[in-house]
C-alpha positions as CSV (number, residue, x, y, z in Angstrom):
1,M,9.8,-17.2,24.6
2,L,12.4,-14.5,25.7
3,K,11.7,-12.2,28.8
4,I,13.2,-8.8,29.0
5,H,13.4,-6.6,31.7
6,R,10.5,-3.6,31.7
7,Q,10.0,-4.6,28.0
8,I,7.7,-6.5,25.9
9,L,8.8,-8.6,23.4
10,F,6.6,-9.0,20.2
11,V,7.2,-12.2,18.6
12,V,6.6,-11.4,14.9
13,C,4.8,-13.6,12.4
14,C,5.5,-12.0,9.0
15,C,2.6,-12.6,6.3
16,V,1.1,-11.3,3.2
17,A,-2.7,-10.4,3.5
18,A,-4.1,-13.3,1.7
19,H,-7.4,-13.3,-0.4
20,G,-10.5,-14.5,1.6
21,V,-11.3,-18.2,1.3
22,G,-14.4,-19.1,-0.5
23,A,-14.9,-15.5,-1.8
24,Q,-16.8,-15.8,-5.2
25,T,-14.5,-14.9,-7.8
26,I,-15.6,-12.8,-11.1
27,T,-13.5,-12.7,-14.2
28,A,-12.8,-9.8,-16.4
29,T,-13.2,-10.6,-19.9
30,K,-10.6,-8.7,-22.7
31,T,-12.5,-5.3,-23.6
32,V,-11.6,-3.4,-26.6
33,Q,-10.1,0.3,-25.4
34,K,-8.7,2.9,-27.1
35,P,-5.2,4.1,-25.9
36,D,-6.3,7.4,-24.8
37,A,-8.2,8.5,-21.4
38,T,-11.3,6.5,-21.7
39,S,-12.5,5.9,-18.4
40,T,-12.6,2.0,-17.1
41,I,-13.2,3.0,-13.7
42,I,-15.7,0.6,-12.0
43,E,-17.4,-0.1,-8.4
44,Y,-15.8,-3.3,-6.8
45,P,-18.7,-4.9,-5.3
46,P,-17.9,-6.6,-1.3
47,K,-17.0,-9.7,-0.5
48,R,-16.4,-10.9,-4.4
49,Q,-13.0,-11.5,-5.7
50,V,-12.7,-9.7,-9.3
51,I,-10.1,-10.9,-11.8
52,V,-9.0,-8.0,-14.2
53,T,-7.2,-7.9,-17.3
54,L,-4.2,-5.1,-17.5
55,D,-4.4,-4.1,-20.9
56,P,-1.0,-3.1,-22.5
57,I,-1.1,0.8,-23.4
58,T,2.3,1.8,-24.4
59,I,4.5,-1.6,-24.6
60,Q,2.3,-3.7,-26.0
61,T,4.3,-7.2,-25.0
62,T,3.6,-6.8,-21.5
63,K,0.7,-9.0,-19.9
64,G,-0.9,-8.5,-16.5
65,V,-3.8,-9.4,-14.1
66,A,-4.9,-8.1,-11.1
67,I,-6.6,-9.8,-8.3
68,I,-9.0,-7.3,-6.3
69,L,-11.0,-8.0,-3.1
70,R,-13.0,-5.5,-1.2
71,D,-13.4,-6.5,2.3
72,D,-14.1,-5.0,5.9
73,D,-10.5,-3.9,5.8
74,G,-10.6,-2.1,2.2
75,T,-9.7,-3.1,-1.0
76,R,-6.9,-5.8,-1.8
77,I,-5.0,-5.7,-4.8
78,K,-2.4,-8.0,-6.2
79,V,-0.7,-7.5,-9.5
80,N,1.1,-10.1,-11.3
81,L,2.9,-8.6,-14.9
82,T,4.9,-10.9,-17.3
83,N,6.9,-10.3,-20.7
84,V,8.0,-6.7,-19.0
85,P,11.0,-5.5,-21.1
86,R,14.3,-6.1,-19.6
87,D,15.4,-2.0,-19.5
88,L,12.1,-1.5,-17.5
89,S,13.0,-1.4,-14.0
90,A,10.5,0.5,-12.2
91,L,6.6,1.4,-12.2
92,M,4.4,2.8,-9.9
93,L,0.7,1.6,-9.6
94,Y,-2.0,4.0,-9.0
95,A,-5.6,3.9,-8.4
96,V,-7.5,6.6,-10.5
97,D,-11.0,7.6,-9.4
98,G,-14.1,9.5,-11.2
99,T,-12.4,12.7,-10.6
100,G,-9.2,11.8,-12.2
101,T,-7.6,11.8,-9.2
102,A,-4.6,9.1,-9.0
103,T,-3.5,7.8,-5.6
104,A,0.0,5.9,-5.6
105,L,-0.6,2.2,-4.2
106,G,3.1,1.3,-4.7
107,P,6.0,0.4,-6.8
108,I,5.7,-2.8,-8.8
109,A,8.6,-5.0,-7.9
110,I,10.1,-5.9,-11.3
111,S,12.8,-8.8,-11.7
112,N,13.6,-11.0,-15.0
113,G,10.6,-9.7,-16.6
114,T,7.9,-10.3,-14.2
115,G,6.8,-7.8,-11.8
116,I,4.5,-8.2,-8.5
117,L,2.6,-6.1,-6.2
118,S,0.3,-6.5,-3.4
119,T,-1.3,-3.6,-1.5
120,T,-4.7,-2.1,-0.2
121,T,-6.6,1.0,-1.0
122,P,-9.5,2.7,1.1
123,L,-11.0,3.4,-2.2
124,T,-14.0,1.3,-3.8
125,K,-14.8,2.7,-7.3
126,F,-11.4,3.2,-9.2
127,M,-9.4,2.0,-12.4
128,L,-5.9,0.7,-12.3
129,I,-2.9,2.4,-14.2
130,A,1.1,1.7,-14.1
131,S,3.3,4.7,-14.8
132,P,6.9,5.0,-14.8
133,E,6.2,8.4,-13.5
134,T,6.3,8.5,-9.3
135,T,4.6,11.3,-8.3
136,L,1.4,11.3,-10.1
137,T,-1.6,13.4,-8.6
138,A,-4.1,13.2,-11.4
139,Y,-4.7,11.3,-14.8
140,D,-5.3,13.0,-18.1
141,T,-4.6,12.3,-21.8
142,K,-1.0,13.1,-21.3
143,T,0.0,10.7,-18.7
144,K,2.5,8.2,-19.4
145,V,0.7,4.8,-19.1
146,V,2.2,1.1,-19.6
147,F,-1.3,-0.4,-18.5
148,R,-4.8,0.3,-17.7
149,S,-7.2,-2.0,-15.7
150,A,-9.9,-3.6,-18.1
151,V,-13.7,-3.8,-17.5
152,P,-15.2,-6.9,-16.4
153,E,-18.2,-8.3,-18.0
154,G,-21.5,-7.4,-16.6
155,F,-19.8,-4.2,-14.8
156,A,-20.8,-0.6,-15.5
157,V,-18.1,2.4,-16.4
158,I,-18.2,5.0,-14.2
159,P,-17.3,8.0,-16.4
160,F,-15.1,11.0,-15.1
161,T,-17.2,13.8,-13.6
162,S,-14.5,16.3,-14.4
163,A,-13.8,15.3,-18.1
164,T,-15.2,17.2,-21.1
165,G,-15.6,14.6,-23.7
166,E,-12.5,12.4,-23.5
167,K,-10.3,14.8,-22.2
168,I,-9.9,14.9,-18.0
169,A,-9.2,18.0,-16.2
170,A,-6.3,17.9,-14.0
171,V,-7.4,17.6,-10.4
172,S,-5.3,19.6,-7.5
173,T,-5.0,17.0,-4.7
174,S,-3.9,19.7,-2.0
175,K,-7.3,19.8,-0.5
176,L,-7.8,16.0,-0.4
177,T,-6.5,14.1,2.6
178,Q,-6.4,10.3,2.8
179,T,-7.4,8.8,6.6
180,Y,-4.9,6.0,7.4
181,T,-6.0,3.9,10.3
182,A,-4.1,0.9,12.1
183,P,-5.1,-1.3,14.8
184,M,-4.8,-0.1,18.2
185,L,-2.0,-2.1,20.4
186,N,-3.8,-1.2,23.5
187,I,-0.9,-0.2,25.3
188,P,-2.4,0.7,28.7
189,A,-3.2,-3.0,29.1
190,F,0.5,-4.1,28.7
191,K,2.0,-5.3,32.1
192,K,5.7,-6.0,33.0
193,G,7.2,-9.3,31.9
194,D,4.2,-10.3,29.9
195,D,4.9,-11.5,26.4
196,T,2.6,-10.6,23.6
197,K,2.4,-11.7,19.9
198,I,1.9,-9.5,17.2
199,K,1.3,-10.1,13.3
200,V,2.9,-8.2,10.9
201,N,1.0,-7.7,7.6
202,L,3.8,-6.7,4.7
203,N,2.8,-5.8,1.1
204,G,4.4,-3.9,-1.7
205,L,8.4,-3.2,-1.4
206,M,8.2,-4.9,2.0
207,T,7.2,-8.3,1.1
208,G,9.6,-10.9,1.9
209,T,10.9,-8.3,5.1
210,R,11.1,-9.3,8.6
211,A,10.3,-7.3,11.5
212,N,11.0,-7.5,15.7
213,V,9.2,-4.7,17.7
214,F,9.9,-4.1,21.1
215,I,7.6,-1.7,23.2
216,T,8.3,-0.4,26.8
217,P,5.6,1.6,28.4
218,R,6.4,4.2,31.2
219,K,4.2,5.0,33.8
220,D,5.9,8.2,34.5
221,G,7.0,9.1,30.7
222,P,6.8,8.3,27.1
223,T,6.3,4.7,25.3
224,E,9.7,3.6,23.9
225,V,9.0,2.1,20.5
226,T,12.2,0.0,18.8
227,V,11.3,-1.7,15.1
228,R,14.1,-3.9,13.7
229,F,13.9,-4.4,9.9
230,H,15.4,-7.6,8.4
231,E,16.0,-8.3,4.7
232,V,14.7,-4.7,3.7
233,K,14.4,-4.2,-0.2
234,E,15.9,-1.1,-1.7
235,A,13.2,1.8,-2.1
236,P,13.0,3.8,-5.3
237,A,14.8,6.7,-5.8
238,G,13.4,9.5,-4.1
239,Q,11.5,7.5,-1.5
240,K,11.9,6.1,1.9
241,F,9.9,3.6,4.3
242,V,8.4,5.9,7.5
243,L,7.5,4.5,10.8
244,W,4.2,6.2,12.2
245,A,2.4,5.9,15.5
246,V,-1.4,6.3,15.0
247,S,-3.8,7.5,17.8
248,P,-7.3,5.9,18.2
249,D,-8.5,10.0,17.2
250,G,-6.3,10.0,13.9
251,R,-3.3,11.6,15.2
252,Y,0.1,10.8,13.3
253,V,3.6,10.8,15.1
254,K,6.6,10.2,12.8
255,L,8.8,7.9,14.8
256,G,11.2,7.5,12.1
257,Q,12.5,6.7,8.5
258,F,15.1,4.7,6.8
259,L,16.5,4.3,3.1
260,H,17.6,1.1,2.3
261,T,20.8,1.5,-0.2
262,G,22.8,-0.7,-1.8
263,G,25.0,-3.3,0.6
264,R,22.4,-2.7,3.4
265,N,19.6,-5.0,4.1
266,E,18.8,-4.3,7.7
267,A,17.2,-1.0,9.4
268,E,16.5,0.1,12.8
269,I,14.2,2.8,14.6
270,R,14.4,3.7,18.1
271,A,11.8,6.3,19.1
272,E,9.4,7.4,21.7
273,T,5.7,8.7,21.9
274,A,3.6,10.5,24.3
275,L,0.4,8.7,22.9
276,P,-1.5,7.0,25.6
277,D,-2.3,4.3,22.9
278,F,-1.8,3.7,19.1
279,G,-1.2,1.8,16.2
280,L,1.9,1.4,14.0
281,L,2.2,1.4,10.3
282,V,4.8,2.0,7.5
283,T,4.5,3.9,4.5
284,M,6.2,5.0,1.5
285,E,6.8,9.1,1.3
286,M,8.5,11.1,-0.8
287,G,8.6,14.0,1.1
288,N,8.9,15.2,4.8
289,G,5.3,16.1,6.0
290,D,3.9,15.4,9.7
291,R,1.4,13.1,8.4
292,P,1.5,9.9,5.7
293,T,0.4,10.4,2.6
294,G,2.0,7.3,0.5
295,P,0.7,3.8,0.1
296,V,1.2,1.7,3.1
297,V,3.3,-1.3,3.1
298,C,3.2,-2.7,6.7
299,T,0.5,-2.5,9.5
300,F,0.8,-4.7,12.8
301,D,-1.9,-6.2,14.6
302,L,-2.1,-8.0,18.0
303,I,-2.6,-12.2,18.0
304,P,-5.6,-13.0,20.1
């Protein structure tokens, strides 16, 4: 393991969050659904893996399945699509809750007629939809939907609280705030000359990416943070990857951003933060806000 003067080199182990071993599995049976805004929202039980059919709505040839596991770190979702038309190159996955609010979970990577996505959400009651629209905030009868999650046998459907009949009222998200958390890296415990290992959890469009993290704490100034990404995939049009530092009390510091375009597969972020301790995460963002709003595609954990 390399030694760097006044720096702590994190040897990175890249991995995709796996589903819990030994979890009880529930398989969804095919259900008849009207091609409208009927709710298929259910509450996912803790510690039980649920396999859900993704019913095609507008493209009948597409087939899909989602493996969903709710655990202590949130609800993990793995989507697999097949028979995707060749002319369909981009889909965004959303979780829709009982108010009709649509939360972006990440873009589905489509190649050669197949699509995959691994992601997480703090939600426990929702249905999944995929749409070619990339900026949905609410779901209604006019939403363009390629597929919607079916209802597993034995689960009760949660109706839309804002619906009248089968019409869903649009819900403003301007006052809704999602909480983003990241494991603290315990910066005050770092010592000069020590080597510390960190695990990088990648999902969504960052699956397959590699990263190296260099952190240099200072007694008389801010902490230096450098993250180098390798084998970066191209972000959808209008979106970018943003690296955030998150304090124990939920403050966010934007450390940098990058947008991979054709011909590049590496990116580097160099930044400083005055936070005495922090965690790190990467989200996909549409705008330039001062806090994360998009899906998390990368988190960082210390290896004991």
